C-alpha positions in Angstrom: 20.7 -14.9 7.1 24.0 -15.7 5.6 26.4 -13.0 4.2 24.8 -13.6 0.7 21.3 -12.8 1.7 19.5 -9.5 1.6 16.1 -8.7 3.2 14.4 -5.7 1.6 11.2 -4.1 3.0 8.5 -3.0 0.6 5.0 -1.7 0.9 2.2 -4.0 -0.2 0.8 -2.0 -3.1 1.1 -3.4 -6.6 3.4 -0.6 -7.7 5.7 -1.1 -4.7 5.8 -4.9 -5.2 6.5 -4.5 -8.9 9.4 -2.1 -8.2 10.8 -4.3 -5.4 10.6 -7.4 -7.6 12.4 -5.4 -10.4 15.2 -4.5 -8.0 15.3 -8.1 -6.7 15.6 -9.4 -10.3 18.4 -7.0 -11.1 20.3 -8.0 -7.9 20.0 -11.7 -8.5 20.9 -11.3 -12.2 24.1 -9.5 -11.2 24.8 -11.8 -8.3 23.3 -15.2 -9.0 24.4 -16.6 -5.6 22.6 -13.8 -3.7 19.3 -14.5 -2.0 16.9 -11.6 -1.8 14.0 -11.8 0.6 11.2 -9.2 0.2 9.2 -8.4 3.3 5.9 -6.5 3.0 5.4 -3.9 5.7 2.5 -1.7 6.5 3.0 2.0 7.2 0.9 4.2 9.4 -0.4 5.8 6.2 -1.6 2.3 4.9 -3.5 1.8 8.2 -5.1 5.2 8.0 -6.1 4.6 4.4 -7.8 1.4 5.4 -9.7 3.2 8.1 -10.7 5.9 5.7 -12.0 3.3 3.2 -14.1 1.7 5.9 -15.4 5.1 7.0 -16.5 5.8 3.4 -18.2 2.4 3.3 -20.1 3.2 6.5 -21.2 6.6 5.1 -22.4 4.9 1.9 -24.4 2.4 3.9 -26.0 5.1 6.2 -26.6 7.9 3.6 -26.6 6.0 0.4 -23.9 8.1 -1.1 -20.2 8.8 -0.5 -18.5 11.2 1.9 -17.3 13.6 -0.8 -20.9 13.9 -2.1 -22.1 14.7 1.4 -19.4 17.4 1.8 -20.4 19.0 -1.5 -24.1 18.9 -0.5 -23.4 20.6 2.9 -21.2 23.3 1.2 -24.0 24.0 -1.2 -26.3 25.1 1.6 -23.8 27.3 3.4 
């Protein structure tokens, strides 16, 4: 990187990318010779969310319904 380059980290969600691109646009508008590189990162929370989604898919396949429905059914019988 040269002294006129910035690397900014952002999460990969659409909202985060939209916000990061908005900031990038403002920076490059203000400083036309500035190069802004956006780098998408994954946080621990992103990885846990992906695991949770897969767990819900497995429950749907096994039980034919989602995890929250199973939880509600089990509480109904308590």
